[in-house]
C-alpha positions in Angstrom: -72.2 125.8 -106.8 -73.7 122.1 -105.7 -71.6 119.6 -106.4 -73.4 116.5 -108.6 -70.2 115.1 -109.8 -69.3 111.1 -108.4 -66.7 111.1 -106.0 -63.8 108.0 -107.2 -62.9 107.1 -103.5 -64.9 104.2 -102.1 -64.6 102.9 -98.0 -62.5 100.4 -98.7 -59.9 102.1 -101.4 -60.0 105.2 -98.8 -58.7 102.7 -96.4 -55.8 100.8 -98.4 -54.2 104.7 -99.1 -54.7 105.8 -95.6 -53.1 102.6 -94.7 -50.3 103.2 -97.1 -49.3 106.7 -96.2 -49.5 105.8 -92.5 -47.0 103.0 -93.3 -44.4 105.6 -95.3 -44.6 108.0 -92.6 -42.0 105.3 -90.8 -38.1 106.2 -91.4 -37.6 102.3 -91.5 -38.2 100.3 -94.0 -42.0 98.8 -94.2 -43.3 95.2 -94.8 -45.7 95.1 -98.1 -47.5 92.4 -96.6 -49.0 94.9 -94.2 -51.1 96.0 -96.7 -52.1 92.4 -98.3 -55.4 92.6 -96.5 -56.5 96.0 -97.2 -55.3 95.7 -100.9 -57.6 92.4 -101.3 -60.4 94.5 -99.8 -60.4 97.1 -102.3 -62.0 94.5 -104.3 -59.9 96.7 -107.1 -60.9 95.8 -110.8 -57.3 95.0 -111.7 -57.2 92.7 -109.1 -60.8 91.0 -108.7 -59.8 87.5 -107.2 -57.1 88.5 -104.8 -58.9 86.7 -102.1 -59.3 83.7 -103.8 -57.0 80.3 -103.5 -55.9 80.2 -107.2 -53.6 82.9 -109.3 -55.8 86.1 -110.6 -53.8 85.5 -114.1 -55.1 88.9 -115.2 -53.7 91.0 -112.2 -50.3 88.7 -111.7 -50.0 89.4 -116.0 -50.7 93.4 -115.7 -48.0 93.3 -112.7 -45.5 91.4 -114.4 -45.2 94.1 -117.7 -45.3 97.3 -115.0 -42.4 95.8 -112.9 -38.9 95.1 -114.1 -38.0 91.2 -114.5 -35.3 90.9 -112.0 -38.3 91.5 -109.5 -37.9 87.8 -109.2 -35.0 88.0 -107.7 -35.7 91.4 -105.6 -35.9 91.8 -101.6 -36.1 95.6 -100.8 -37.4 98.4 -103.0 -36.2 101.7 -102.7 -37.9 104.7 -103.9 -36.4 108.4 -104.6 -37.1 111.6 -106.6 -33.7 111.8 -108.0 -29.6 111.2 -107.5 -29.2 113.6 -104.9 -32.0 112.0 -102.4 -30.4 108.4 -103.3 -27.1 109.4 -102.4 -28.2 111.6 -99.1 -29.4 108.1 -97.9 -26.1 106.1 -98.7 -26.7 105.1 -102.7 -24.2 107.0 -104.0 -23.2 104.6 -106.7 -26.8 104.3 -108.1 -25.7 104.5 -111.5 -23.1 101.9 -111.4 -26.0 99.7 -110.8 -27.6 98.3 -114.0 -30.1 99.8 -115.4 -33.4 97.9 -115.7 -36.8 98.8 -117.3 -40.7 97.5 -117.3 -42.0 96.5 -120.4 -45.5 98.4 -120.0 -44.5 101.3 -118.0 -41.8 103.7 -118.3 -40.1 104.6 -115.1 -35.9 104.5 -114.5 -35.1 101.5 -112.0 -31.7 100.3 -111.1 -30.7 97.1 -109.5 -27.9 96.2 -107.7 -27.5 92.5 -109.1 -28.6 91.1 -105.3 -31.5 91.9 -103.9 -32.1 95.8 -104.2 -34.0 97.9 -106.5 -34.1 101.0 -106.6 -36.8 103.4 -108.5 -36.8 107.4 -109.3 -40.6 108.5 -108.9 -41.6 112.0 -110.0 -44.8 112.2 -107.9 -47.0 110.3 -105.2 -49.1 109.2 -108.4 -46.1 107.1 -108.7 -46.2 105.9 -105.2 -50.0 104.4 -106.0 -49.0 102.8 -108.9 -45.7 100.9 -107.4 -47.2 100.0 -104.2 -50.0 98.4 -105.2 -48.7 96.6 -107.9 -46.0 95.2 -105.6 -48.8 94.1 -103.5 -50.7 92.5 -106.2 -47.2 90.7 -107.3 -46.6 89.1 -104.0 -50.2 87.8 -103.3 -50.1 86.3 -106.3 -46.6 85.0 -106.2 -47.5 83.4 -102.8 -50.6 81.8 -104.2 -48.9 79.8 -107.0 -46.0 79.0 -104.1 -48.6 77.1 -102.2 -50.2 75.5 -105.1 -46.5 74.3 -106.2 -45.7 72.6 -103.2 -46.7 69.1 -103.9 -45.4 69.4 -107.8 -42.0 67.9 -108.2 -39.1 69.6 -109.8 -39.4 66.4 -112.2 -42.8 68.0 -113.5 -41.4 71.1 -114.3 -38.1 69.7 -116.1 -41.0 67.4 -118.6 -43.1 71.2 -119.0 -39.9 73.1 -120.2 -39.9 70.4 -122.6 -43.0 70.4 -123.9 -44.5 67.4 -122.2 -48.3 67.7 -122.7 -49.1 64.9 -119.4 -46.9 66.6 -117.3 -48.7 70.3 -118.2 -52.0 69.2 -117.7 -51.3 68.0 -114.2 -49.2 71.7 -113.4 -52.6 73.3 -115.1 -54.1 71.3 -112.8 -52.2 71.8 -109.1 -52.6 75.9 -110.5 -56.2 75.9 -110.8 -55.9 77.7 -114.5 -57.6 77.4 -117.4 -55.7 76.2 -120.6 -56.2 79.9 -122.0 -54.8 81.5 -118.9 -51.7 79.1 -118.9 -51.2 80.1 -122.2 -51.2 83.7 -121.9 -49.2 83.3 -118.8 -46.4 81.1 -121.0 -46.6 83.9 -123.5 -46.4 87.1 -121.4 -43.1 85.3 -119.4 -41.6 83.9 -122.5 -38.2 81.7 -121.9 -38.3 82.9 -118.2 -41.6 80.4 -118.1 -40.6 77.7 -116.2 -37.4 79.5 -114.3 -40.3 82.0 -112.6 -41.9 78.7 -111.6 -39.2 77.4 -110.1 -38.3 80.8 -107.8 -42.1 81.1 -106.4 -42.0 77.6 -105.6 -38.5 77.9 -103.7 -39.7 80.7 -101.5 -42.6 82.8 -100.5 -42.7 86.7 -101.6 -41.9 88.7 -98.7 -41.2 92.5 -100.5 -39.6 95.4 -98.0 -40.1 99.2 -99.0 -38.3 102.3 -98.0 -39.3 105.8 -99.2 -36.3 107.7 -99.0 -38.2 111.2 -99.3 -42.0 112.1 -100.0 -41.4 115.7 -99.7 -42.9 118.0 -101.9 -40.3 120.3 -102.3 -37.7 116.7 -103.5 -40.5 116.5 -106.5 -40.0 120.1 -107.3 -36.2 119.9 -107.3 -36.8 116.8 -109.4 -38.6 118.8 -112.1 -36.1 121.5 -111.8 -33.3 119.5 -112.9 -35.4 118.2 -115.7 -36.1 121.6 -116.4 -32.2 122.4 -116.2 -31.3 120.5 -118.7 -34.0 121.8 -121.7 -32.9 125.2 -120.6 -29.3 124.0 -121.1 -29.8 122.7 -124.9 -32.0 126.0 -125.5 -31.4 129.3 -123.6 -33.6 131.5 -125.7 -36.9 129.1 -124.8 -37.3 131.6 -121.6 -38.2 134.2 -124.4 -39.7 132.6 -127.3 -43.3 131.2 -127.2 -44.0 127.6 -127.2 -46.7 125.3 -128.0 -46.7 122.6 -125.3 -47.6 118.7 -126.2 -47.9 115.7 -123.7 -47.7 112.7 -125.7 -45.1 110.2 -126.6 -41.5 110.4 -127.7 -42.3 108.8 -131.3 -45.3 109.9 -133.1 -44.4 114.0 -133.2 -40.8 113.5 -134.5 -41.8 110.5 -136.9 -44.5 112.9 -138.5 -42.6 116.2 -138.9 -39.0 114.3 -139.9 -39.7 112.0 -142.5 -37.4 109.3 -140.6 -39.3 106.3 -141.8 -39.8 107.2 -145.3 -36.2 108.2 -145.8 -35.5 104.9 -144.7 -38.3 102.9 -146.4 -35.9 100.8 -148.4 -34.2 99.2 -145.3 -36.9 98.8 -143.3 -38.9 96.8 -146.1 -35.6 94.5 -146.7 -35.7 93.9 -142.5 -39.7 93.6 -143.1 -39.3 90.4 -146.0 -36.2 88.9 -144.3 -39.9 87.1 -142.6 -39.1 87.5 -139.0 -42.2 89.1 -138.6 -44.8 87.0 -141.0 -47.7 88.4 -139.7 -46.7 92.1 -140.2 -45.4 90.9 -143.9 -48.9 90.1 -144.5 -50.3 93.3 -143.0 -47.6 95.0 -145.7 -48.9 93.2 -148.4 -52.8 93.9 -147.8 -51.9 97.7 -147.7 -49.9 97.7 -150.7 -52.8 95.5 -152.4 -55.4 97.9 -150.7 -57.2 95.0 -149.4 -57.2 96.3 -146.2 -57.9 100.5 -145.1 -54.7 100.3 -142.8 -52.5 103.3 -143.1 -49.0 102.4 -144.7 -47.8 105.8 -142.9 -48.4 103.8 -139.7 -47.1 101.0 -140.5 -43.6 102.4 -141.5 -43.8 103.9 -138.0 -44.1 100.5 -136.6 -42.0 98.8 -138.9 -39.4 101.5 -137.4 -39.6 100.8 -134.0 -39.5 97.0 -134.6 -36.4 97.6 -136.7 -34.4 99.8 -134.0 -35.3 97.2 -131.1 -33.7 94.7 -133.2 -29.9 94.0 -133.0 -29.3 94.8 -136.8 -31.5 97.9 -136.1 -28.9 100.0 -133.6 -27.7 101.9 -136.4 -30.6 103.9 -137.2 -30.7 105.2 -134.0 -27.8 107.3 -134.0 -28.7 108.1 -137.2 -32.5 109.1 -136.9 -30.7 111.4 -134.3 -28.5 113.1 -136.6 -31.4 113.7 -138.9 -33.8 114.8 -136.9 -31.2 117.3 -135.3 -30.6 118.9 -139.2 -34.5 119.2 -138.9 -34.4 121.4 -136.0 -35.6 118.5 -133.5 -33.3 118.0 -130.4 -34.2 114.8 -127.9 -33.6 115.5 -124.0 -33.6 112.0 -121.4 -32.7 113.4 -118.1 -30.3 110.8 -116.6 -30.6 112.5 -112.7 -34.1 112.9 -112.1 -38.0 112.3 -114.2 -37.5 109.7 -116.5 -39.5 111.8 -119.2 -37.8 112.4 -122.5 -38.1 115.6 -124.4 -38.3 116.6 -127.8 -37.4 120.9 -128.5 -38.6 121.5 -132.0 -37.8 124.5 -133.9 -40.6 125.5 -136.2 -38.2 127.6 -138.4 -36.2 124.9 -139.1 -38.3 122.0 -140.1 -38.6 121.1 -143.5 -42.3 120.7 -144.7 -41.4 118.6 -147.7 -40.9 115.6 -145.1 -43.9 115.8 -143.5 -46.2 112.7 -143.2 -48.3 113.0 -146.5 -51.6 113.5 -144.5 -50.6 117.0 -143.0 -48.6 117.9 -145.9 -51.1 119.2 -148.6 -50.9 123.2 -147.2 -48.2 125.6 -148.0 -45.9 125.6 -145.0 -43.6 128.6 -146.0 -44.7 130.9 -143.8 -43.0 128.7 -141.0 -39.4 129.4 -142.0 -40.1 133.0 -140.2 -41.2 131.3 -136.9 -39.8 132.1 -133.8 -41.6 129.7 -132.0 -41.0 126.0 -130.3 -42.9 122.9 -130.0 -41.9 121.4 -126.7 -42.9 117.7 -126.7 -42.4 115.6 -123.6 -43.3 111.5 -123.0 -46.6 112.0 -121.1 -45.9 111.7 -117.0 -47.9 109.7 -114.9 -51.0 111.8 -112.8 -49.8 114.1 -110.3 -46.2 114.8 -111.9 -48.3 116.2 -114.7 -49.2 119.2 -112.6 -45.8 119.9 -111.4 -44.0 119.9 -114.8 -46.6 122.1 -116.7 -46.3 124.5 -113.9 -42.2 124.2 -114.2 -42.8 125.0 -118.0 -45.4 128.0 -117.7 -43.1 129.2 -115.1 -39.8 129.2 -117.1 -41.0 129.1 -120.5 -41.6 132.2 -123.1 -45.4 132.9 -123.7 -47.3 129.4 -124.1 -49.7 129.3 -127.3 -51.3 126.2 -126.7 -51.4 123.2 -124.5 -52.3 119.7 -125.9 -52.4 116.5 -124.2 -52.8 112.9 -125.8 -52.6 110.0 -124.0 -54.3 106.6 -123.0 -57.7 106.0 -121.0 -59.9 103.3 -120.0 -63.3 103.6 -121.6 -66.6 102.1 -120.8 -68.6 102.7 -123.4 -66.2 102.6 -126.3 -63.9 100.1 -127.6 -59.9 99.6 -127.7 -58.4 102.2 -130.2 -61.4 104.8 -130.1 -60.6 108.6 -129.3 -62.2 110.2 -126.5 -62.8 113.9 -126.7 -63.3 115.2 -123.6 -64.9 118.6 -121.9 -65.3 118.0 -118.8 -62.8 116.8 -116.3 -63.7 115.6 -112.8 -60.1 115.5 -111.4 -59.6 113.1 -107.8 -56.6 114.7 -106.8 -57.9 118.3 -106.4 -61.9 117.0 -106.2 -62.3 119.9 -109.1 -64.7 119.4 -111.9 -63.2 121.4 -114.8 -64.9 122.7 -117.6 -63.2 123.5 -120.5 -63.4 124.5 -124.5 -61.6 121.5 -126.0 -60.4 123.1 -129.4 -60.7 119.5 -130.7 -63.8 117.8 -132.3 -64.6 114.5 -134.0 -64.1 116.4 -137.3 -60.6 117.2 -136.4 -59.4 113.6 -135.8 -61.8 111.2 -137.8 -60.3 112.0 -141.4 -57.3 110.3 -140.1 -58.4 107.3 -137.7 -59.6 103.7 -139.8 -60.3 101.2 -137.3 -61.8 103.4 -133.9 -64.5 105.7 -133.3 -64.3 109.3 -132.1 -66.5 110.5 -129.4 -66.1 114.2 -128.6 -68.3 116.3 -125.9 -67.3 113.3 -123.1 -66.5 113.3 -119.8 -63.4 112.3 -118.3 -62.2 111.3 -114.9 -58.6 111.5 -113.6 -58.3 109.0 -110.9 -55.6 108.6 -108.3 -54.3 105.2 -109.8 -55.1 102.3 -111.5 -55.6 99.8 -108.9 -57.6 102.1 -107.1 -61.1 101.5 -108.8 -63.5 99.1 -108.0 -66.7 97.8 -109.2 -69.2 99.8 -107.6 -67.0 102.9 -108.2 -67.3 102.3 -112.1 -71.2 101.9 -111.4 -70.7 105.6 -110.3 -69.0 107.0 -113.4 -71.1 105.2 -115.9 -74.3 106.4 -114.3 -73.0 110.1 -114.2 -71.9 109.5 -117.7 -67.9 109.9 -116.9 -67.0 107.4 -119.6 -63.7 108.4 -120.4 -60.9 107.4 -117.2 -57.6 108.4 -117.0 -54.8 110.1 -114.7 -53.2 112.9 -116.2 -55.6 115.7 -117.8 -57.1 116.9 -114.2 -53.2 117.6 -113.0 -52.8 119.6 -116.1 -56.0 121.5 -115.9 -55.1 122.3 -112.2 -51.9 124.0 -113.6 -53.6 125.4 -116.5 -56.2 127.2 -114.3 -52.9 128.9 -112.6 -51.8 130.0 -115.8 -54.3 132.6 -116.0 -55.9 133.0 -112.8 -53.9 134.7 -110.0 -54.1 132.1 -107.5 -53.5 128.8 -106.6 -56.1 125.6 -108.1 -59.1 125.9 -105.9 -60.1 122.4 -103.9 -63.8 121.0 -104.5 -65.4 123.6 -106.5 -66.7 123.2 -110.0 -64.3 125.3 -112.3 -64.7 127.0 -114.9 -61.6 127.5 -117.8 -63.5 129.2 -120.6 -61.7 132.4 -122.1 -58.2 131.5 -121.8 -56.1 133.3 -124.2 -54.5 130.5 -125.1 -55.4 126.9 -127.1 -56.2 123.6 -124.8 -56.8 120.5 -126.4 -57.0 116.6 -124.6 -57.4 113.6 -126.6 -57.6 110.4 -125.1 -57.2 107.4 -127.0 -58.9 103.9 -125.5 -56.5 101.1 -124.3 -58.5 99.0 -121.8 -62.1 98.1 -120.8 -62.2 98.0 -117.5 -65.9 96.8 -117.5 -65.0 94.0 -119.7 -63.6 92.2 -116.0 -60.0 91.9 -116.7 -60.2 90.0 -120.3 -57.5 92.3 -121.4 -55.6 93.5 -118.2 -52.7 91.8 -119.4 -52.5 93.6 -122.8 -48.8 95.5 -122.6 -49.3 97.6 -125.4 -51.9 98.2 -128.6 -49.5 96.5 -130.5 -49.4 98.0 -134.1 -53.2 98.5 -134.6 -53.0 101.0 -131.4 -50.8 102.8 -134.1 -54.3 103.8 -135.7 -55.4 105.7 -132.7 -51.8 107.3 -131.7 -51.0 108.7 -135.1 -54.5 109.8 -135.3 -54.6 112.4 -132.5 -51.0 113.2 -132.8 -52.0 114.3 -136.5 -54.6 116.3 -135.2 -52.3 118.3 -132.8 -49.7 119.1 -135.3 -52.6 120.1 -137.8 -53.6 122.2 -135.4 -50.3 123.9 -134.4 -48.9 124.5 -137.4 -52.0 126.3 -138.7 -52.5 128.4 -135.7 -48.7 129.2 -136.4 -49.1 130.3 -139.9 -52.0 132.4 -138.8 -49.9 133.5 -136.3 -47.6 134.6 -138.5 -49.8 136.1 -141.0 -51.2 138.4 -138.1 -47.9 139.2 -137.6 -47.2 140.8 -141.1 -50.0 142.5 -141.0 -49.5 144.3 -137.9 
């Protein structure tokens, strides 16, 4: 069939990827500076001012949020798939290093306290995420190094004390707008002056080493991840499964009612006044001055409280509460940094369900033999490897439901997009499928955004690997939903009901499957805004609206489908 879909690869981006993988074939360390020119030549939407002399604050903030804070002191970055891979290459004491994390990217990393950062990768998508971020960070660091050379240490001292005159001098030397300067201050917080001092003192020259790039190592890491699931629930090999790719909080919060059971503790924390904006929002909710969901507010407050020093006590309490309800969390410490929740439907107590899905009688669920397997959504191509492993090992798959962040070209942040066409840049396939969700399934739970169904999505290689010309092609062809996982998931879905490996560069019809398939995306970025929101680390409290709207739609679908299955089972 003749293809009319766009290609997400411009010559400049293809040159970057070709250069990257040719360098990674080396058995020694590579220098990130080797990639700087081809990186700047991509004209990436995430790094539009790479070639300019003054800092691209949007790109710098984006990278700062997606690299561990210790990156300021790192010289060598090591990438590997598992503890075994690291040990095989002489890093057997890796887990004795300090575990570090980025604020806006989930990836297990360890820092030796000196100059080495070791990061676990789950697929080549991690490579195409980490290395462009390191390259962009290095480019921006070295711009600041050059611009700060004529600035005296006393200027930085006075800026740290809040001196307005010296702050103006610093802003002028860096060539920043007042707004960008304040954004950088906000993101770096109390590390702001320290970071500038480090950037002024030396040029950045990252080195990188990929310990193993073989597909087999990714498969072994995935097998290690699955082994822990099987150990926690051996009968998952024979029992039916509903698979969800979402996040570690929305599904258990909706099903366990833990936030509601601890509402008094959470509100006591709120009224202490540490978050005046949240307190104002809660009062507005109580007075019905705003339409915000009180349930979503409590879920967000629970997260904030558990991140505070006084909230640690609720972490173990939550695990115990969930376990009594058949919700078991598994966090793999050896390979993939992808949390799993195994949920036994027959042990759930519907009286604790979120009120928005508790308007049915769920008594039949006590006779269920099915599991819900919820995973923290993986990055890019890892989705294919993981779902393939689940489909290979678990009992019959009753449904596959994918929710996650995406960029939107025709909506605003917080909107929900429901695709029925996905162009996958990994396989170069265009997948056509019947999405079990429509706008009417999500809109009852969504307060602030809009629901756009019958959308066309495109699964790209990486966030940095897009430029304006590619976005223009997407938009003209109607591909307004841009993300990284749907295509790889659909490649695995194809292999679940066809007797061969997924094709390459074809239009693929996925209609007629014997299990549910639903994909929901909530918009977290608007790339056509030219980087105005690239520094955003999360969707904050208001992002809970679209996150929970999609999670509620998925769980309502699963519970109703399971109830219907049990009814039919009784009749037969």
